[in-house]
C-alpha positions in Angstrom: -0.4 16.0 8.7 -0.8 12.7 10.5 -0.8 9.2 8.9 -3.8 6.9 9.3 -2.5 3.8 11.1 -3.9 0.3 10.5 -5.4 0.2 14.1 -7.1 3.6 13.5 -8.6 2.2 10.2 -9.9 -0.8 12.1 -11.4 1.5 14.7 -13.1 3.6 12.1 -14.6 0.6 10.4 -15.8 -0.7 13.7 -17.4 2.7 14.6 -19.2 3.0 11.2 -20.5 -0.6 11.3 -21.9 -1.3 14.7 -23.1 -4.7 13.7 -19.4 -5.8 13.4 -17.3 -6.6 16.4 -13.9 -5.0 16.6 -12.4 -8.4 16.1 -14.4 -8.8 12.8 -13.2 -5.4 11.6 -9.6 -6.4 12.5 -10.0 -9.7 10.6 -11.5 -8.0 7.6 -8.7 -5.4 7.3 -6.0 -8.0 7.8 -7.5 -10.4 5.2 -7.8 -7.6 2.6 -4.2 -6.6 3.1 -3.0 -10.3 3.2 -4.9 -10.9 -0.1 -3.3 -7.9 -1.7 0.2 -8.8 -0.6 -0.3 -12.4 -1.8 -1.5 -11.2 -5.2 1.4 -8.8 -5.6 3.9 -11.4 -4.6 2.6 -13.6 -7.4 3.0 -10.8 -9.9 -0.7 -10.1 -10.1 -1.9 -6.4 -10.4 -4.4 -5.4 -7.7 -7.1 -2.9 -8.7 -9.6 -1.5 -6.3 -12.2 0.4 -8.3 -12.7 3.9 -7.2 -9.5 3.8 -5.1 -6.5 2.9 -7.3 -4.2 0.1 -8.4 -1.1 -1.6 -7.0 1.5 -3.2 -9.3 5.1 -4.1 -9.2 7.9 -2.1 -10.8 11.3 -3.7 -11.6 14.4 -1.8 -10.4 17.6 -3.0 -12.1 20.8 -3.6 -10.2 22.9 -0.5 -9.8 25.9 1.0 -8.1 24.9 3.2 -5.2 26.8 5.2 -2.6 26.9 4.9 1.2 25.7 8.4 2.2 27.9 8.4 5.3 31.2 7.3 3.9 30.7 7.8 0.1 31.9 4.3 -0.5 30.4 2.5 -3.5 27.7 -0.1 -2.7 26.2 -2.7 -4.9 22.4 -2.4 -4.9 20.7 -5.6 -6.1 17.8 -5.8 -8.6 14.4 -5.9 -6.9 10.7 -5.4 -7.4 9.0 -2.5 -5.6 5.3 -1.9 -5.1 3.8 1.0 -7.1 0.5 2.7 -6.4 -1.5 4.6 -8.9 -4.5 6.6 -7.5 -7.8 6.1 -9.3 -9.7 8.9 -11.0 -12.2 9.4 -8.2 -9.4 10.0 -5.6 -7.5 12.4 -7.9 -10.7 14.4 -8.5 -11.6 14.5 -4.8 -8.1 15.7 -3.8 -8.2 18.5 -6.4 -11.6 19.9 -5.6 -11.4 23.7 -4.9 
């Protein structure tokens, strides 16, 4: 299974919408991603109807281990992005 890269996504949008230039498709994808990252960085949940939602989850500070040496390592508290797929995607993925 291969991953869909950002450049492949831009190419697909360009191919499906011939009225756009490839530069327009590139700018549109970049702007959507930039807006999503900006909203998340301000603590705002991002919901794309029919696709899913992005939110932040808090991970508390903890004591980890270096896998190579086994030495204890302090892992700082942080926020990590979390994606939850929408109903439509879940239903399409489980069609038999």
